[in-house]
PAKE-294528 format. One record per residue: residue in one letter; y negated, z, x negated of N, C-alpha, C in turn. Coordinates in steps of 0.001 Angstrom, whole numbers, plus 524288, in hexadecimal, padded with zeros to 5 digits. Each point is the difference from the previous one (the first is absolute). Example, Ala and Ser with C-alpha at 12.3 -4.5 7.8 and 13.67 -1.06 7.14 Angstrom:
BEGIN
+------+-------+-------+-------+-------+-------+-------+-------+-------+-------+
: rest :    ny :    nz :    nx :   cay :   caz :   cax :    cy :    cz :    cx :
+------+-------+-------+-------+-------+-------+-------+-------+-------+-------+
:    A : 8163A : 81E78 : 7CC7A : 7FB5A : 80000 : 8037A : 7FB50 : 80000 : 7FC7C :
:    S : 7FBE6 : 7FD30 : 8015E : 7FB5A : 8003C : 7FCCC : 7FBBE : 802DA : 80302 :
+------+-------+-------+-------+-------+-------+-------+-------+-------+-------+
//
This chain:
BEGIN
+------+-------+-------+-------+-------+-------+-------+-------+-------+-------+
: rest :    ny :    nz :    nx :   cay :   caz :   cax :    cy :    cz :    cx :
+------+-------+-------+-------+-------+-------+-------+-------+-------+-------+
:    M : EC74D : A06E1 : BE191 : 7F992 : 7FF1E : 7FE32 : 7FE7D : 80339 : 7FC76 :
:    R : 7FF58 : 804BF : 805E1 : 7FD7C : 8050F : 7FB76 : 80197 : 801D9 : 7FC43 :
:    H : 804F3 : 7FD83 : 7FF3B : 803BB : 801E0 : 7FA7D : 7FF60 : 7FE33 : 7FA39 :
:    I : 7FEE4 : 7FA96 : 8036B : 7FD80 : 7FBD0 : 7FA37 : 7FE73 : 80061 : 7FED4 :
:    L : 7FC63 : 8031F : 80020 : 7FA8C : 802E5 : 7FF55 : 7FFBD : 80138 : 7FECE :
:    E : 801D3 : 804C1 : 80271 : 7FFE5 : 80735 : 7FC2A : 80041 : 7FDBC : 7FACC :
:    E : 8048D : 7FE4A : 800AA : 8026A : 7FDE7 : 7FA61 : 7FDE3 : 7FD13 : 7FC0B :
:    R : 7FC83 : 7FCEE : 80116 : 7FE5E : 7FC1C : 7FE1B : 7FAC9 : 804D2 : 7FE88 :
:    L : 7FDEA : 80406 : 804A2 : 7FB5A : 80217 : 7FE36 : 80184 : 8031D : 7FB70 :
:    A : 805A1 : 803A2 : 7FF3D : 801FD : 80253 : 7FD15 : 7FE12 : 7FCFB : 7F9A4 :
:    A : 803E0 : 7FAE2 : 800A8 : 800BA : 7FD95 : 7FA65 : 7FA31 : 7FF72 : 7FECE :
:    A : 7FCDF : 7FE64 : 803B1 : 7FA3B : 800EF : 7FC70 : 7FCEA : 80285 : 7FDA8 :
:    E : 7FFFC : 805CE : 803BA : 7FE99 : 804A2 : 7FED3 : 80666 : 8017A : 7FAB7 :
:    E : 80058 : 7FF87 : 7FBDD : 80557 : 801C7 : 7FBCE : 7FD28 : 7FAE4 : 7FF2A :
:    S : 7FD66 : 7FBF5 : 7FFA2 : 7FEFE : 7FB87 : 7FBEF : 7FA8A : 80248 : 8007C :
:    R : 80044 : 800AF : 80272 : 7F86E : 80331 : 7FE73 : 7FF14 : 8056E : 7FE99 :
:    K : 8043D : 8026D : 7FF1B : 80101 : 805AF : 7FB99 : 80103 : 7FA48 : 7FBE9 :
:    A : 80220 : 800A3 : 7FF3B : 803DD : 7FF4A : 7FAF8 : 7F9E8 : 7FAA0 : 7FBDB :
:    A : 7FE76 : 7FE94 : 8020F : 7FABB : 7FE78 : 7FF33 : 7FA72 : 8032D : 7FE12 :
:    E : 80252 : 80585 : 801F1 : 7FC25 : 801A9 : 7FDF5 : 8021F : 8035D : 7FD3E :
:    Q : 80662 : 80081 : 7FF68 : 8006E : 801E6 : 7FB3F : 7FE0F : 7FFAC : 7FBA5 :
:    Q : 80087 : 7FB46 : 801A7 : 800D9 : 7FA2D : 7FA07 : 7FB96 : 80031 : 7FD77 :
:    K : 7FB40 : 800A5 : 80498 : 7F9E5 : 7FE5C : 7FCCD : 8017C : 805E0 : 7FEAB :
:    L : 80054 : 807F6 : 800F1 : 7FD64 : 80118 : 7FF95 : 80175 : 801A0 : 7F997 :
:    E : 80775 : 7FEA2 : 7FF93 : 8026E : 80182 : 7FB4C : 7FC5D : 7FAEF : 7FCC7 :
:    K : 7FF92 : 7FAEB : 7FFD2 : 7FA95 : 7FDA8 : 7FCD1 : 7F8E7 : 8000A : 80075 :
:    E : 800B4 : 8058D : 8012C : 7FA46 : 800FA : 7FD53 : 8017F : 80600 : 7FCA5 :
:    E : 80437 : 80303 : 80480 : 80130 : 80381 : 7FB6F : 7FFFB : 7FE40 : 7F9F3 :
:    S : 805B7 : 7F96D : 7FE22 : 7FD32 : 7FEDB : 7FDBB : 7FDD1 : 7FE50 : 7FA80 :
:    A : 7FD8A : 7FD9F : 80425 : 7F94B : 7FCD3 : 7FCF7 : 7FE09 : 807BB : 7FDE4 :
:    R : 7FD2B : 7FFE9 : 803C7 : 7FE5B : 80605 : 7FF2D : 80224 : 802E1 : 7F949 :
:    K : 804DE : 7FFE4 : 800DA : 80290 : 80246 : 7FB9B : 8008C : 7FBA7 : 7FB95 :
:    A : 7FC90 : 7FC6E : 7FF69 : 8004C : 7FD68 : 7FD49 : 7FB55 : 7FEF6 : 7FD4D :
:    L : 7FB34 : 8000E : 80636 : 7FB75 : 80236 : 7FF7C : 7FD0B : 8038E : 7FBA1 :
:    V : 80575 : 80676 : 7FEF9 : 7FC02 : 800EB : 7FE7A : 803A7 : 80248 : 7FC05 :
:    E : 80430 : 7FBF3 : 7FCED : 80291 : 7FEBF : 7FB88 : 7FCB5 : 7FC1A : 7FCD2 :
:    Q : 7FC9A : 7FD66 : 800E3 : 7FD94 : 7FC77 : 7FDB2 : 7FACC : 804BB : 80045 :
:    E : 7FB51 : 80378 : 801AB : 7FC9F : 7FFA5 : 7FF80 : 801B7 : 8055D : 7FCAB :
:    R : 806D2 : 803BC : 7FC58 : 7FF86 : 80150 : 7FDED : 8006B : 7FD6E : 7FC89 :
:    L : 802E0 : 7FB98 : 7FEE1 : 80002 : 7FBCB : 7FB12 : 7F81E : 80071 : 7FF29 :
:    V : 7FE66 : 7FE05 : 80225 : 7FAE6 : 7FD9D : 7FD3C : 7FEA5 : 8033E : 7FE11 :
:    E : 7FFFB : 804D0 : 805A4 : 7FCBA : 806AF : 7FB79 : 8021A : 80060 : 7FAEA :
:    M : 80502 : 80109 : 7FF01 : 8027C : 7FFE8 : 7FD00 : 7FCD8 : 7FB5D : 7F8AA :
:    V : 80057 : 7F9E5 : 80238 : 7FCA3 : 7FF28 : 7FE19 : 7FCE9 : 8012A : 7FD39 :
:    V : 7FB40 : 800F7 : 8022A : 7FB57 : 8021E : 801AD : 7FD62 : 802EF : 7FC63 :
:    H : 8058B : 803D8 : 7FF32 : 7FF82 : 803CD : 7FF3C : 80310 : 8007A : 7F991 :
:    E : 800D3 : 7FB5E : 7FECD : 803FD : 7FF1A : 7F9D4 : 7FA87 : 7FC50 : 7FDA4 :
:    S : 7FE0E : 7FDD4 : 8062E : 7FB65 : 7FB76 : 7FC68 : 7FAC1 : 8044E : 7FE0E :
:    Q : 7FEE9 : 80451 : 800EE : 7FB33 : 8024A : 7FFF2 : 80256 : 8043A : 7FB60 :
:    R : 804F4 : 80159 : 7FF84 : 80115 : 80283 : 7FB24 : 7FFCC : 7FCE1 : 7FA00 :
:    L : 80351 : 7FB5C : 80160 : 7FF02 : 7FAEB : 7FC06 : 7FBA0 : 7FF11 : 7FF22 :
:    Q : 7FB85 : 7FF3A : 803F4 : 7FA7A : 7FF2A : 7FE20 : 7FE7E : 80806 : 7FD07 :
:    Q : 80034 : 802B1 : 80343 : 7FFA4 : 80469 : 7FDB5 : 80106 : 80031 : 7F7C3 :
:    E : 806C6 : 7FD4B : 7FF93 : 80268 : 80231 : 7FB73 : 7FCF0 : 7FAED : 7FD84 :
:    A : 7FEA4 : 7FAFF : 8011A : 7FCEE : 7FBEE : 7FDD5 : 7FA87 : 800F2 : 7FBC4 :
:    E : 7FC08 : 8014A : 80427 : 7FD81 : 80386 : 7FEAB : 7FE59 : 803EE : 7F9F7 :
:    E : 804EB : 8026F : 801ED : 7FEB6 : 803C2 : 7FBE7 : 803A6 : 7FE68 : 7FAED :
:    N : 8040A : 7FAF0 : 7FFA8 : 80275 : 80000 : 7FBA9 : 7F94B : 7F96F : 7FE29 :
:    S : 7FC26 : 8023A : 803CD : 7FC86 : 7FC12 : 7FC7A : 7FAD0 : 80350 : 7FE3D :
:    K : 800D9 : 8036C : 80166 : 7FD0E : 80532 : 7FFB3 : 8013B : 7FF5B : 7F99C :
:    V : 805F9 : 8031C : 7FFA2 : 8005E : 7FFDE : 7FBA0 : 802E9 : 7FD36 : 7FB95 :
:    S : 7FF58 : 7FA37 : 7FE9B : 7FF12 : 7FCB5 : 80050 : 7F903 : 7FF4E : 7FC3E :
:    S : 7FDFC : 80084 : 8057D : 7F94E : 7FF11 : 7FCD6 : 7FFE2 : 803C0 : 7FBA7 :
:    V : 8010C : 805D2 : 80087 : 80249 : 80477 : 7FDD1 : 802D1 : 7FD2B : 7FB3A :
:    S : 8030F : 7FFA2 : 7FF55 : 80440 : 8003E : 7FBCC : 7FA7D : 7F91E : 7FDE4 :
:    L : 7FFD3 : 7FEAD : 80151 : 7FBF5 : 7FAEA : 7FC7F : 7FBFB : 80172 : 7FDAE :
:    V : 7FE81 : 805BF : 80253 : 7FA0E : 80237 : 7FE3B : 80207 : 7FF85 : 7FAFC :
:    S : 80056 : 80659 : 8003A : 8053A : 80294 : 7FB45 : 8023C : 7FDAF : 7FAF9 :
:    K : 801B0 : 7FD23 : 802A5 : 80562 : 7FDF9 : 7FDBB : 7FD05 : 7FEBA : 7F97D :
:    P : 7F951 : 7FE71 : 7FF20 : 7FD40 : 7FE68 : 7FB1D : 7FF60 : 805EA : 7FD9C :
:    F : 7FDA3 : 80314 : 80238 : 8006A : 805F3 : 800A1 : 804AD : 8012B : 7FD1B :
:    F : 802D5 : 80096 : 8018D : 8061A : 8030A : 80050 : 8033D : 7FD08 : 7F9CF :
:    K : 7FD19 : 7F97B : 7FE9A : 80032 : 7FC40 : 7FA1F : 7FDB9 : 80468 : 7FCD2 :
:    V : 7FA43 : 801A8 : 7FFA7 : 7FCEA : 80157 : 7FD13 : 801D2 : 8051A : 7FF50 :
:    I : 80361 : 80490 : 80186 : 80180 : 803E2 : 8006D : 804AD : 8004A : 7FBFA :
:    F : 8045E : 7FA1B : 800E6 : 802C0 : 8018B : 7FDEA : 800CC : 7FD75 : 7FB1C :
:    W : 7FBF1 : 7FA5D : 7FE10 : 7FFB3 : 7FE95 : 7FBC5 : 7FBE6 : 80507 : 7FB07 :
:    T : 7FEFB : 803D2 : 804DA : 7FB61 : 802B5 : 7FDF7 : 80470 : 80678 : 7FA46 :
:    K : 8023A : 80046 : 802F7 : 80454 : 80464 : 7FECF : 8030A : 7FD26 : 7FB44 :
:    L : 80415 : 7FA54 : 801A0 : 8009F : 7FCF6 : 7FA81 : 7FDF0 : 800E2 : 7FCFF :
:    L : 7FB1A : 80001 : 7FF8B : 7FA44 : 7FF7B : 7FA6F : 8012E : 804E6 : 7FEDE :
+------+-------+-------+-------+-------+-------+-------+-------+-------+-------+
//
């Protein structure tokens, strides 16, 4: 009887160890996935900021172009005449 109980205890202990190892592997996998997601979010935020800055610069260039365009037309036509 004692031998049977010891075998059951050993089997239960092995099962517990396997479950603990599986839990640790899943936690590590989830941690790696989270780190990767955070890295991707950081890249998207950085790219968004870069595009926003580029759009603002383009807007400034566009407004300067609209303001200076008549000026350059006057100079061009004055030199032709």
